[in-house]
LOLUM-390921 format. One record per atom (N, C-alpha, C): residue in three letters; atom name; y, z, x negated. Coordinates in steps of 0.1 Angstrom, whole numbers, plus 5000, padded with zeros to 4 digits. Each point is the difference from the previous one (the first is absolute). Layout:
% residues N
<rec><rest>ALA</rest><atom>CA</atom><y>Y</y><z>Z</z><x>X</x></rec>
...
This chain:
% residues 97
<rec><rest>MET</rest><atom>N</atom><y>5611</y><z>9642</z><x>1822</x></rec>
<rec><rest>MET</rest><atom>CA</atom><y>5006</y><z>5014</z><x>5003</x></rec>
<rec><rest>MET</rest><atom>C</atom><y>5006</y><z>5005</z><x>4987</x></rec>
<rec><rest>PRO</rest><atom>N</atom><y>5011</y><z>5005</z><x>5000</x></rec>
<rec><rest>PRO</rest><atom>CA</atom><y>5007</y><z>5006</z><x>4988</x></rec>
<rec><rest>PRO</rest><atom>C</atom><y>4992</y><z>5013</z><x>4996</x></rec>
<rec><rest>GLN</rest><atom>N</atom><y>5000</y><z>5002</z><x>4986</x></rec>
<rec><rest>GLN</rest><atom>CA</atom><y>4994</y><z>5012</z><x>4995</x></rec>
<rec><rest>GLN</rest><atom>C</atom><y>5009</y><z>5012</z><x>5003</x></rec>
<rec><rest>ALA</rest><atom>N</atom><y>4993</y><z>5012</z><x>5002</x></rec>
<rec><rest>ALA</rest><atom>CA</atom><y>5008</y><z>5012</z><x>5003</x></rec>
<rec><rest>ALA</rest><atom>C</atom><y>5007</y><z>5004</z><x>4986</x></rec>
<rec><rest>GLN</rest><atom>N</atom><y>5012</y><z>5006</z><x>5001</x></rec>
<rec><rest>GLN</rest><atom>CA</atom><y>5006</y><z>5004</z><x>4988</x></rec>
<rec><rest>GLN</rest><atom>C</atom><y>5003</y><z>5015</z><x>5001</x></rec>
<rec><rest>PRO</rest><atom>N</atom><y>4998</y><z>5008</z><x>4990</x></rec>
<rec><rest>PRO</rest><atom>CA</atom><y>5003</y><z>5014</z><x>5001</x></rec>
<rec><rest>PRO</rest><atom>C</atom><y>5015</y><z>5002</z><x>5003</x></rec>
<rec><rest>GLU</rest><atom>N</atom><y>5003</y><z>5011</z><x>5007</x></rec>
<rec><rest>GLU</rest><atom>CA</atom><y>5014</y><z>5004</z><x>5003</x></rec>
<rec><rest>GLU</rest><atom>C</atom><y>5004</y><z>5010</z><x>4990</x></rec>
<rec><rest>LEU</rest><atom>N</atom><y>5006</y><z>4995</z><x>4989</x></rec>
<rec><rest>LEU</rest><atom>CA</atom><y>5003</y><z>5008</z><x>4989</x></rec>
<rec><rest>LEU</rest><atom>C</atom><y>5012</y><z>5008</z><x>5002</x></rec>
<rec><rest>LYS</rest><atom>N</atom><y>5008</y><z>4998</z><x>5010</x></rec>
<rec><rest>LYS</rest><atom>CA</atom><y>5012</y><z>5008</z><x>5002</x></rec>
<rec><rest>LYS</rest><atom>C</atom><y>4997</y><z>5014</z><x>5001</x></rec>
<rec><rest>LYS</rest><atom>N</atom><y>4989</y><z>5004</z><x>5007</x></rec>
<rec><rest>LYS</rest><atom>CA</atom><y>4996</y><z>5014</z><x>5001</x></rec>
<rec><rest>LYS</rest><atom>C</atom><y>4996</y><z>5006</z><x>4987</x></rec>
<rec><rest>TYR</rest><atom>N</atom><y>4997</y><z>4992</z><x>4991</x></rec>
<rec><rest>TYR</rest><atom>CA</atom><y>4995</y><z>5006</z><x>4986</x></rec>
<rec><rest>TYR</rest><atom>C</atom><y>5011</y><z>5000</z><x>4990</x></rec>
<rec><rest>MET</rest><atom>N</atom><y>5012</y><z>4996</z><x>5003</x></rec>
<rec><rest>MET</rest><atom>CA</atom><y>5011</y><z>5002</z><x>4990</x></rec>
<rec><rest>MET</rest><atom>C</atom><y>5001</y><z>5014</z><x>4995</x></rec>
<rec><rest>GLU</rest><atom>N</atom><y>5003</y><z>5001</z><x>4987</x></rec>
<rec><rest>GLU</rest><atom>CA</atom><y>5002</y><z>5013</z><x>4994</x></rec>
<rec><rest>GLU</rest><atom>C</atom><y>4987</y><z>5009</z><x>5000</x></rec>
<rec><rest>LYS</rest><atom>N</atom><y>4989</y><z>4993</z><x>5002</x></rec>
<rec><rest>LYS</rest><atom>CA</atom><y>4987</y><z>5008</z><x>5000</x></rec>
<rec><rest>LYS</rest><atom>C</atom><y>4991</y><z>4994</z><x>4989</x></rec>
<rec><rest>ARG</rest><atom>N</atom><y>4991</y><z>5008</z><x>4995</x></rec>
<rec><rest>ARG</rest><atom>CA</atom><y>4991</y><z>4996</z><x>4990</x></rec>
<rec><rest>ARG</rest><atom>C</atom><y>4989</y><z>4991</z><x>5006</x></rec>
<rec><rest>LEU</rest><atom>N</atom><y>4998</y><z>4989</z><x>4993</x></rec>
<rec><rest>LEU</rest><atom>CA</atom><y>4989</y><z>4990</z><x>5003</x></rec>
<rec><rest>LEU</rest><atom>C</atom><y>4991</y><z>4998</z><x>4989</x></rec>
<rec><rest>PHE</rest><atom>N</atom><y>4987</y><z>4997</z><x>5004</x></rec>
<rec><rest>PHE</rest><atom>CA</atom><y>4990</y><z>4995</z><x>4991</x></rec>
<rec><rest>PHE</rest><atom>C</atom><y>4999</y><z>4985</z><x>5003</x></rec>
<rec><rest>VAL</rest><atom>N</atom><y>5001</y><z>4992</z><x>4989</x></rec>
<rec><rest>VAL</rest><atom>CA</atom><y>4999</y><z>4986</z><x>5001</x></rec>
<rec><rest>VAL</rest><atom>C</atom><y>4989</y><z>4995</z><x>4991</x></rec>
<rec><rest>GLN</rest><atom>N</atom><y>4990</y><z>4993</z><x>5007</x></rec>
<rec><rest>GLN</rest><atom>CA</atom><y>4989</y><z>4992</z><x>4992</x></rec>
<rec><rest>GLN</rest><atom>C</atom><y>5005</y><z>4986</z><x>4998</x></rec>
<rec><rest>LEU</rest><atom>N</atom><y>4998</y><z>4996</z><x>4988</x></rec>
<rec><rest>LEU</rest><atom>CA</atom><y>5005</y><z>4986</z><x>4997</x></rec>
<rec><rest>LEU</rest><atom>C</atom><y>4988</y><z>4992</z><x>4995</x></rec>
<rec><rest>ASN</rest><atom>N</atom><y>5003</y><z>4987</z><x>5000</x></rec>
<rec><rest>ASN</rest><atom>CA</atom><y>4989</y><z>4990</z><x>4994</x></rec>
<rec><rest>ASN</rest><atom>C</atom><y>4996</y><z>5005</z><x>4986</x></rec>
<rec><rest>GLY</rest><atom>N</atom><y>4988</y><z>4998</z><x>4997</x></rec>
<rec><rest>GLY</rest><atom>CA</atom><y>4995</y><z>5004</z><x>4987</x></rec>
<rec><rest>GLY</rest><atom>C</atom><y>4996</y><z>5014</z><x>4999</x></rec>
<rec><rest>ASN</rest><atom>N</atom><y>4999</y><z>5007</z><x>5012</x></rec>
<rec><rest>ASN</rest><atom>CA</atom><y>4996</y><z>5013</z><x>5001</x></rec>
<rec><rest>ASN</rest><atom>C</atom><y>5010</y><z>5010</z><x>4994</x></rec>
<rec><rest>ARG</rest><atom>N</atom><y>5013</y><z>4996</z><x>4999</x></rec>
<rec><rest>ARG</rest><atom>CA</atom><y>5010</y><z>5009</z><x>4995</x></rec>
<rec><rest>ARG</rest><atom>C</atom><y>5005</y><z>5009</z><x>5011</x></rec>
<rec><rest>LYS</rest><atom>N</atom><y>5004</y><z>5012</z><x>4996</x></rec>
<rec><rest>LYS</rest><atom>CA</atom><y>5004</y><z>5010</z><x>5011</x></rec>
<rec><rest>LYS</rest><atom>C</atom><y>5013</y><z>5007</z><x>4995</x></rec>
<rec><rest>VAL</rest><atom>N</atom><y>5010</y><z>5000</z><x>5009</x></rec>
<rec><rest>VAL</rest><atom>CA</atom><y>5013</y><z>5006</z><x>4998</x></rec>
<rec><rest>VAL</rest><atom>C</atom><y>5004</y><z>5009</z><x>5011</x></rec>
<rec><rest>ILE</rest><atom>N</atom><y>5006</y><z>5011</z><x>4996</x></rec>
<rec><rest>ILE</rest><atom>CA</atom><y>5005</y><z>5010</z><x>5010</x></rec>
<rec><rest>ILE</rest><atom>C</atom><y>5015</y><z>5002</z><x>4997</x></rec>
<rec><rest>GLY</rest><atom>N</atom><y>5008</y><z>4999</z><x>5010</x></rec>
<rec><rest>GLY</rest><atom>CA</atom><y>5014</y><z>5003</z><x>4998</x></rec>
<rec><rest>GLY</rest><atom>C</atom><y>5007</y><z>5002</z><x>5014</x></rec>
<rec><rest>ILE</rest><atom>N</atom><y>5013</y><z>5002</z><x>4999</x></rec>
<rec><rest>ILE</rest><atom>CA</atom><y>5008</y><z>5003</z><x>5012</x></rec>
<rec><rest>ILE</rest><atom>C</atom><y>5006</y><z>4986</z><x>5005</x></rec>
<rec><rest>LEU</rest><atom>N</atom><y>4998</y><z>4997</z><x>5013</x></rec>
<rec><rest>LEU</rest><atom>CA</atom><y>5005</y><z>4987</z><x>5005</x></rec>
<rec><rest>LEU</rest><atom>C</atom><y>5015</y><z>5001</z><x>5002</x></rec>
<rec><rest>ARG</rest><atom>N</atom><y>5007</y><z>4991</z><x>4992</x></rec>
<rec><rest>ARG</rest><atom>CA</atom><y>5015</y><z>5000</z><x>5001</x></rec>
<rec><rest>ARG</rest><atom>C</atom><y>5005</y><z>4987</z><x>5007</x></rec>
<rec><rest>GLY</rest><atom>N</atom><y>4992</y><z>4990</z><x>5001</x></rec>
<rec><rest>GLY</rest><atom>CA</atom><y>5004</y><z>4988</z><x>5007</x></rec>
<rec><rest>GLY</rest><atom>C</atom><y>4989</y><z>4990</z><x>5001</x></rec>
<rec><rest>TYR</rest><atom>N</atom><y>5002</y><z>4990</z><x>5009</x></rec>
<rec><rest>TYR</rest><atom>CA</atom><y>4991</y><z>4989</z><x>5002</x></rec>
<rec><rest>TYR</rest><atom>C</atom><y>5006</y><z>4989</z><x>5007</x></rec>
<rec><rest>ASP</rest><atom>N</atom><y>4994</y><z>4988</z><x>4999</x></rec>
<rec><rest>ASP</rest><atom>CA</atom><y>5004</y><z>4989</z><x>5008</x></rec>
<rec><rest>ASP</rest><atom>C</atom><y>4988</y><z>4993</z><x>5005</x></rec>
<rec><rest>VAL</rest><atom>N</atom><y>5002</y><z>4990</z><x>5009</x></rec>
<rec><rest>VAL</rest><atom>CA</atom><y>4988</y><z>4994</z><x>5007</x></rec>
<rec><rest>VAL</rest><atom>C</atom><y>5003</y><z>4985</z><x>4998</x></rec>
<rec><rest>ARG</rest><atom>N</atom><y>4989</y><z>4993</z><x>4995</x></rec>
<rec><rest>ARG</rest><atom>CA</atom><y>5001</y><z>4986</z><x>4999</x></rec>
<rec><rest>ARG</rest><atom>C</atom><y>4988</y><z>4994</z><x>5009</x></rec>
<rec><rest>ALA</rest><atom>N</atom><y>5004</y><z>4993</z><x>5009</x></rec>
<rec><rest>ALA</rest><atom>CA</atom><y>4989</y><z>4993</z><x>5009</x></rec>
<rec><rest>ALA</rest><atom>C</atom><y>5000</y><z>4986</z><x>4997</x></rec>
<rec><rest>LEU</rest><atom>N</atom><y>4988</y><z>4994</z><x>4997</x></rec>
<rec><rest>LEU</rest><atom>CA</atom><y>4999</y><z>4986</z><x>4997</x></rec>
<rec><rest>LEU</rest><atom>C</atom><y>4991</y><z>4994</z><x>5011</x></rec>
<rec><rest>ASN</rest><atom>N</atom><y>5004</y><z>4989</z><x>5007</x></rec>
<rec><rest>ASN</rest><atom>CA</atom><y>4992</y><z>4994</z><x>5009</x></rec>
<rec><rest>ASN</rest><atom>C</atom><y>4995</y><z>4986</z><x>4993</x></rec>
<rec><rest>SER</rest><atom>N</atom><y>4987</y><z>4999</z><x>4998</x></rec>
<rec><rest>SER</rest><atom>CA</atom><y>4994</y><z>4988</z><x>4993</x></rec>
<rec><rest>SER</rest><atom>C</atom><y>4994</y><z>4991</z><x>5011</x></rec>
<rec><rest>ILE</rest><atom>N</atom><y>5004</y><z>4987</z><x>5000</x></rec>
<rec><rest>ILE</rest><atom>CA</atom><y>4995</y><z>4991</z><x>5009</x></rec>
<rec><rest>ILE</rest><atom>C</atom><y>4994</y><z>4988</z><x>4991</x></rec>
<rec><rest>PHE</rest><atom>N</atom><y>4988</y><z>4997</z><x>5002</x></rec>
<rec><rest>PHE</rest><atom>CA</atom><y>4994</y><z>4988</z><x>4994</x></rec>
<rec><rest>PHE</rest><atom>C</atom><y>5007</y><z>4987</z><x>5006</x></rec>
<rec><rest>PRO</rest><atom>N</atom><y>5001</y><z>4990</z><x>4992</x></rec>
<rec><rest>PRO</rest><atom>CA</atom><y>5006</y><z>4987</z><x>5006</x></rec>
<rec><rest>PRO</rest><atom>C</atom><y>4991</y><z>4994</z><x>5010</x></rec>
<rec><rest>PRO</rest><atom>N</atom><y>5006</y><z>4994</z><x>5010</x></rec>
<rec><rest>PRO</rest><atom>CA</atom><y>4991</y><z>4994</z><x>5011</x></rec>
<rec><rest>PRO</rest><atom>C</atom><y>4991</y><z>4989</z><x>4994</x></rec>
<rec><rest>ASN</rest><atom>N</atom><y>4988</y><z>4999</z><x>5006</x></rec>
<rec><rest>ASN</rest><atom>CA</atom><y>4991</y><z>4989</z><x>4996</x></rec>
<rec><rest>ASN</rest><atom>C</atom><y>4999</y><z>4991</z><x>5011</x></rec>
<rec><rest>LEU</rest><atom>N</atom><y>5004</y><z>4987</z><x>4997</x></rec>
<rec><rest>LEU</rest><atom>CA</atom><y>5000</y><z>4989</z><x>5009</x></rec>
<rec><rest>LEU</rest><atom>C</atom><y>5009</y><z>5004</z><x>5013</x></rec>
<rec><rest>GLY</rest><atom>N</atom><y>5011</y><z>5006</z><x>4998</x></rec>
<rec><rest>GLY</rest><atom>CA</atom><y>5008</y><z>5003</z><x>5011</x></rec>
<rec><rest>GLY</rest><atom>C</atom><y>4997</y><z>5013</z><x>5008</x></rec>
<rec><rest>ARG</rest><atom>N</atom><y>4989</y><z>5007</z><x>4995</x></rec>
<rec><rest>ARG</rest><atom>CA</atom><y>4997</y><z>5012</z><x>5007</x></rec>
<rec><rest>ARG</rest><atom>C</atom><y>5002</y><z>5012</z><x>4991</x></rec>
<rec><rest>LEU</rest><atom>N</atom><y>5003</y><z>5011</z><x>5005</x></rec>
<rec><rest>LEU</rest><atom>CA</atom><y>5001</y><z>5013</z><x>4992</x></rec>
<rec><rest>LEU</rest><atom>C</atom><y>4986</y><z>5004</z><x>4998</x></rec>
<rec><rest>THR</rest><atom>N</atom><y>4996</y><z>5001</z><x>4988</x></rec>
<rec><rest>THR</rest><atom>CA</atom><y>4986</y><z>5004</z><x>4997</x></rec>
<rec><rest>THR</rest><atom>C</atom><y>4998</y><z>5015</z><x>5000</x></rec>
<rec><rest>LYS</rest><atom>N</atom><y>5009</y><z>5007</z><x>4994</x></rec>
<rec><rest>LYS</rest><atom>CA</atom><y>4997</y><z>5015</z><x>4999</x></rec>
<rec><rest>LYS</rest><atom>C</atom><y>5014</y><z>5007</z><x>4998</x></rec>
<rec><rest>ILE</rest><atom>N</atom><y>5001</y><z>5012</z><x>5005</x></rec>
<rec><rest>ILE</rest><atom>CA</atom><y>5012</y><z>5008</z><x>4998</x></rec>
<rec><rest>ILE</rest><atom>C</atom><y>4994</y><z>5013</z><x>4994</x></rec>
<rec><rest>ASN</rest><atom>N</atom><y>5006</y><z>5003</z><x>4988</x></rec>
<rec><rest>ASN</rest><atom>CA</atom><y>4995</y><z>5012</z><x>4994</x></rec>
<rec><rest>ASN</rest><atom>C</atom><y>5008</y><z>5012</z><x>5006</x></rec>
<rec><rest>PRO</rest><atom>N</atom><y>4994</y><z>5012</z><x>5000</x></rec>
<rec><rest>PRO</rest><atom>CA</atom><y>5007</y><z>5011</z><x>5005</x></rec>
<rec><rest>PRO</rest><atom>C</atom><y>5012</y><z>5004</z><x>4991</x></rec>
<rec><rest>VAL</rest><atom>N</atom><y>5009</y><z>5007</z><x>5004</x></rec>
<rec><rest>VAL</rest><atom>CA</atom><y>5012</y><z>5004</z><x>4993</x></rec>
<rec><rest>VAL</rest><atom>C</atom><y>4995</y><z>5009</z><x>4988</x></rec>
<rec><rest>GLN</rest><atom>N</atom><y>5005</y><z>4998</z><x>4988</x></rec>
<rec><rest>GLN</rest><atom>CA</atom><y>4997</y><z>5009</z><x>4989</x></rec>
<rec><rest>GLN</rest><atom>C</atom><y>5012</y><z>5009</z><x>4999</x></rec>
<rec><rest>VAL</rest><atom>N</atom><y>4997</y><z>5013</z><x>4998</x></rec>
<rec><rest>VAL</rest><atom>CA</atom><y>5011</y><z>5010</z><x>4998</x></rec>
<rec><rest>VAL</rest><atom>C</atom><y>4999</y><z>5005</z><x>4986</x></rec>
<rec><rest>PHE</rest><atom>N</atom><y>5011</y><z>5000</z><x>4993</x></rec>
<rec><rest>PHE</rest><atom>CA</atom><y>5001</y><z>5006</z><x>4986</x></rec>
<rec><rest>PHE</rest><atom>C</atom><y>5011</y><z>5010</z><x>5001</x></rec>
<rec><rest>MET</rest><atom>N</atom><y>4997</y><z>5012</z><x>4997</x></rec>
<rec><rest>MET</rest><atom>CA</atom><y>5010</y><z>5011</z><x>5001</x></rec>
<rec><rest>MET</rest><atom>C</atom><y>5002</y><z>5005</z><x>4986</x></rec>
<rec><rest>ASN</rest><atom>N</atom><y>5012</y><z>4996</z><x>4994</x></rec>
<rec><rest>ASN</rest><atom>CA</atom><y>5004</y><z>5005</z><x>4987</x></rec>
<rec><rest>ASN</rest><atom>C</atom><y>5004</y><z>5015</z><x>5002</x></rec>
<rec><rest>ILE</rest><atom>N</atom><y>4996</y><z>5009</z><x>4991</x></rec>
<rec><rest>ILE</rest><atom>CA</atom><y>5004</y><z>5014</z><x>5002</x></rec>
<rec><rest>ILE</rest><atom>C</atom><y>5007</y><z>5005</z><x>4987</x></rec>
<rec><rest>VAL</rest><atom>N</atom><y>5008</y><z>5010</z><x>5001</x></rec>
<rec><rest>VAL</rest><atom>CA</atom><y>5006</y><z>5007</z><x>4989</x></rec>
<rec><rest>VAL</rest><atom>C</atom><y>4996</y><z>5014</z><x>5001</x></rec>
<rec><rest>LEU</rest><atom>N</atom><y>4993</y><z>5005</z><x>4989</x></rec>
<rec><rest>LEU</rest><atom>CA</atom><y>4995</y><z>5013</z><x>4998</x></rec>
<rec><rest>LEU</rest><atom>C</atom><y>5008</y><z>5007</z><x>4989</x></rec>
<rec><rest>ASP</rest><atom>N</atom><y>5004</y><z>5013</z><x>5002</x></rec>
<rec><rest>ASP</rest><atom>CA</atom><y>5007</y><z>5008</z><x>4990</x></rec>
<rec><rest>ASP</rest><atom>C</atom><y>4990</y><z>5011</z><x>4996</x></rec>
<rec><rest>GLU</rest><atom>N</atom><y>5002</y><z>5005</z><x>4988</x></rec>
<rec><rest>GLU</rest><atom>CA</atom><y>4992</y><z>5010</z><x>4994</x></rec>
<rec><rest>GLU</rest><atom>C</atom><y>4985</y><z>4996</z><x>5001</x></rec>
<rec><rest>ALA</rest><atom>N</atom><y>4998</y><z>4987</z><x>4996</x></rec>
<rec><rest>ALA</rest><atom>CA</atom><y>4987</y><z>4993</z><x>5001</x></rec>
<rec><rest>ALA</rest><atom>C</atom><y>4991</y><z>5005</z><x>4988</x></rec>
<rec><rest>VAL</rest><atom>N</atom><y>4987</y><z>5001</z><x>5004</x></rec>
<rec><rest>VAL</rest><atom>CA</atom><y>4990</y><z>5004</z><x>4989</x></rec>
<rec><rest>VAL</rest><atom>C</atom><y>4988</y><z>4991</z><x>5003</x></rec>
<rec><rest>GLU</rest><atom>N</atom><y>4995</y><z>4993</z><x>4989</x></rec>
<rec><rest>GLU</rest><atom>CA</atom><y>4988</y><z>4993</z><x>5002</x></rec>
<rec><rest>GLU</rest><atom>C</atom><y>4988</y><z>5008</z><x>4996</x></rec>
<rec><rest>GLU</rest><atom>N</atom><y>4990</y><z>5000</z><x>5009</x></rec>
<rec><rest>GLU</rest><atom>CA</atom><y>4988</y><z>5007</z><x>4997</x></rec>
<rec><rest>GLU</rest><atom>C</atom><y>4990</y><z>4991</z><x>4993</x></rec>
<rec><rest>LYS</rest><atom>N</atom><y>4995</y><z>5004</z><x>4989</x></rec>
<rec><rest>LYS</rest><atom>CA</atom><y>4992</y><z>4991</z><x>4991</x></rec>
<rec><rest>LYS</rest><atom>C</atom><y>4985</y><z>5003</z><x>5004</x></rec>
<rec><rest>PRO</rest><atom>N</atom><y>4991</y><z>4990</z><x>4998</x></rec>
<rec><rest>PRO</rest><atom>CA</atom><y>4986</y><z>5002</z><x>5003</x></rec>
<rec><rest>PRO</rest><atom>C</atom><y>4994</y><z>5012</z><x>4993</x></rec>
<rec><rest>ASP</rest><atom>N</atom><y>5005</y><z>5003</z><x>4988</x></rec>
<rec><rest>ASP</rest><atom>CA</atom><y>4994</y><z>5011</z><x>4993</x></rec>
<rec><rest>ASP</rest><atom>C</atom><y>5005</y><z>5014</z><x>5003</x></rec>
<rec><rest>GLY</rest><atom>N</atom><y>5009</y><z>5000</z><x>5011</x></rec>
<rec><rest>GLY</rest><atom>CA</atom><y>5006</y><z>5013</z><x>5004</x></rec>
<rec><rest>GLY</rest><atom>C</atom><y>5013</y><z>5002</z><x>4995</x></rec>
<rec><rest>GLY</rest><atom>N</atom><y>5005</y><z>4993</z><x>4990</x></rec>
<rec><rest>GLY</rest><atom>CA</atom><y>5013</y><z>5002</z><x>4994</x></rec>
<rec><rest>GLY</rest><atom>C</atom><y>5010</y><z>4995</z><x>5009</x></rec>
<rec><rest>LYS</rest><atom>N</atom><y>5013</y><z>5003</z><x>4998</x></rec>
<rec><rest>LYS</rest><atom>CA</atom><y>5012</y><z>4996</z><x>5008</x></rec>
<rec><rest>LYS</rest><atom>C</atom><y>5011</y><z>4996</z><x>4991</x></rec>
<rec><rest>ASP</rest><atom>N</atom><y>5006</y><z>4988</z><x>5004</x></rec>
<rec><rest>ASP</rest><atom>CA</atom><y>5012</y><z>4996</z><x>4993</x></rec>
<rec><rest>ASP</rest><atom>C</atom><y>5012</y><z>5000</z><x>5009</x></rec>
<rec><rest>ARG</rest><atom>N</atom><y>5011</y><z>5007</z><x>4995</x></rec>
<rec><rest>ARG</rest><atom>CA</atom><y>5012</y><z>5000</z><x>5008</x></rec>
<rec><rest>ARG</rest><atom>C</atom><y>5007</y><z>4987</z><x>4999</x></rec>
<rec><rest>LEU</rest><atom>N</atom><y>5004</y><z>4995</z><x>5011</x></rec>
<rec><rest>LEU</rest><atom>CA</atom><y>5007</y><z>4987</z><x>5001</x></rec>
<rec><rest>LEU</rest><atom>C</atom><y>5014</y><z>5000</z><x>5003</x></rec>
<rec><rest>GLY</rest><atom>N</atom><y>5004</y><z>5010</z><x>5007</x></rec>
<rec><rest>GLY</rest><atom>CA</atom><y>5014</y><z>5002</z><x>5005</x></rec>
<rec><rest>GLY</rest><atom>C</atom><y>5002</y><z>4992</z><x>5013</x></rec>
<rec><rest>MET</rest><atom>N</atom><y>5011</y><z>4993</z><x>5001</x></rec>
<rec><rest>MET</rest><atom>CA</atom><y>5002</y><z>4992</z><x>5012</x></rec>
<rec><rest>MET</rest><atom>C</atom><y>4994</y><z>4985</z><x>4997</x></rec>
<rec><rest>VAL</rest><atom>N</atom><y>4992</y><z>4996</z><x>5010</x></rec>
<rec><rest>VAL</rest><atom>CA</atom><y>4994</y><z>4987</z><x>4999</x></rec>
<rec><rest>VAL</rest><atom>C</atom><y>5001</y><z>4992</z><x>5013</x></rec>
<rec><rest>VAL</rest><atom>N</atom><y>5001</y><z>4987</z><x>4999</x></rec>
<rec><rest>VAL</rest><atom>CA</atom><y>4999</y><z>4990</z><x>5011</x></rec>
<rec><rest>VAL</rest><atom>C</atom><y>4986</y><z>4994</z><x>4999</x></rec>
<rec><rest>ILE</rest><atom>N</atom><y>4993</y><z>5001</z><x>5011</x></rec>
<rec><rest>ILE</rest><atom>CA</atom><y>4987</y><z>4994</z><x>5001</x></rec>
<rec><rest>ILE</rest><atom>C</atom><y>5000</y><z>4988</z><x>5010</x></rec>
<rec><rest>ARG</rest><atom>N</atom><y>4996</y><z>4989</z><x>4995</x></rec>
<rec><rest>ARG</rest><atom>CA</atom><y>5000</y><z>4988</z><x>5008</x></rec>
<rec><rest>ARG</rest><atom>C</atom><y>4990</y><z>5001</z><x>5011</x></rec>
<rec><rest>GLY</rest><atom>N</atom><y>5003</y><z>4997</z><x>5012</x></rec>
<rec><rest>GLY</rest><atom>CA</atom><y>4992</y><z>5001</z><x>5012</x></rec>
<rec><rest>GLY</rest><atom>C</atom><y>4986</y><z>4993</z><x>4999</x></rec>
<rec><rest>ASN</rest><atom>N</atom><y>5000</y><z>4989</z><x>4993</x></rec>
<rec><rest>ASN</rest><atom>CA</atom><y>4987</y><z>4993</z><x>5000</x></rec>
<rec><rest>ASN</rest><atom>C</atom><y>4989</y><z>5007</z><x>4991</x></rec>
<rec><rest>SER</rest><atom>N</atom><y>5005</y><z>5010</z><x>4993</x></rec>
<rec><rest>SER</rest><atom>CA</atom><y>4990</y><z>5008</z><x>4991</x></rec>
<rec><rest>SER</rest><atom>C</atom><y>4995</y><z>5012</z><x>5007</x></rec>
<rec><rest>VAL</rest><atom>N</atom><y>5006</y><z>5004</z><x>5011</x></rec>
<rec><rest>VAL</rest><atom>CA</atom><y>4996</y><z>5012</z><x>5007</x></rec>
<rec><rest>VAL</rest><atom>C</atom><y>4987</y><z>4998</z><x>5009</x></rec>
<rec><rest>VAL</rest><atom>N</atom><y>4991</y><z>5009</z><x>4997</x></rec>
<rec><rest>VAL</rest><atom>CA</atom><y>4987</y><z>4999</z><x>5008</x></rec>
<rec><rest>VAL</rest><atom>C</atom><y>5000</y><z>5010</z><x>5011</x></rec>
<rec><rest>MET</rest><atom>N</atom><y>5005</y><z>5012</z><x>4997</x></rec>
<rec><rest>MET</rest><atom>CA</atom><y>5000</y><z>5011</z><x>5010</x></rec>
<rec><rest>MET</rest><atom>C</atom><y>5011</y><z>5010</z><x>4997</x></rec>
<rec><rest>LEU</rest><atom>N</atom><y>5005</y><z>5005</z><x>5012</x></rec>
<rec><rest>LEU</rest><atom>CA</atom><y>5011</y><z>5011</z><x>4999</x></rec>
<rec><rest>LEU</rest><atom>C</atom><y>4994</y><z>5012</z><x>5007</x></rec>
<rec><rest>GLU</rest><atom>N</atom><y>5003</y><z>5012</z><x>4994</x></rec>
<rec><rest>GLU</rest><atom>CA</atom><y>4996</y><z>5013</z><x>5006</x></rec>
<rec><rest>GLU</rest><atom>C</atom><y>5010</y><z>5010</z><x>4998</x></rec>
<rec><rest>SER</rest><atom>N</atom><y>5004</y><z>5008</z><x>5010</x></rec>
<rec><rest>SER</rest><atom>CA</atom><y>5010</y><z>5010</z><x>4999</x></rec>
<rec><rest>SER</rest><atom>C</atom><y>4993</y><z>5013</z><x>4994</x></rec>
<rec><rest>ARG</rest><atom>N</atom><y>5007</y><z>5005</z><x>4990</x></rec>
<rec><rest>ARG</rest><atom>CA</atom><y>4995</y><z>5013</z><x>4994</x></rec>
<rec><rest>ARG</rest><atom>C</atom><y>5008</y><z>5012</z><x>5005</x></rec>
<rec><rest>ASP</rest><atom>N</atom><y>5011</y><z>4997</z><x>5008</x></rec>
<rec><rest>ASP</rest><atom>CA</atom><y>5007</y><z>5011</z><x>5007</x></rec>
<rec><rest>ASP</rest><atom>C</atom><y>4995</y><z>5001</z><x>5014</x></rec>
<rec><rest>HIS</rest><atom>N</atom><y>4993</y><z>5010</z><x>5003</x></rec>
<rec><rest>HIS</rest><atom>CA</atom><y>4995</y><z>5002</z><x>5014</x></rec>
<rec><rest>HIS</rest><atom>C</atom><y>5008</y><z>5009</z><x>5008</x></rec>
<rec><rest>ARG</rest><atom>N</atom><y>5012</y><z>4996</z><x>5003</x></rec>
<rec><rest>ARG</rest><atom>CA</atom><y>5009</y><z>5009</z><x>5008</x></rec>
<rec><rest>ARG</rest><atom>C</atom><y>5003</y><z>4992</z><x>5013</x></rec>
């Protein structure tokens, strides 16, 4: 069964909180995204299909006015950033409209 993917179209031009691998946190305005779906299939064993992996979804995102929140409470301004989808752990909208 394919993994669910977030519908980012409704979050365009809205502020997002993004948690990344390594416990990094970035907040910025979503300006763009793309979706990469990879279907992995293990080679057949003795003429039989042994296992089919679920579809992996990687959503690369572009954030503008991005700010990284540091663990000590500090913030670094990043400007416009492209975040590779395989590093995204969680997305959360900060604009509640």
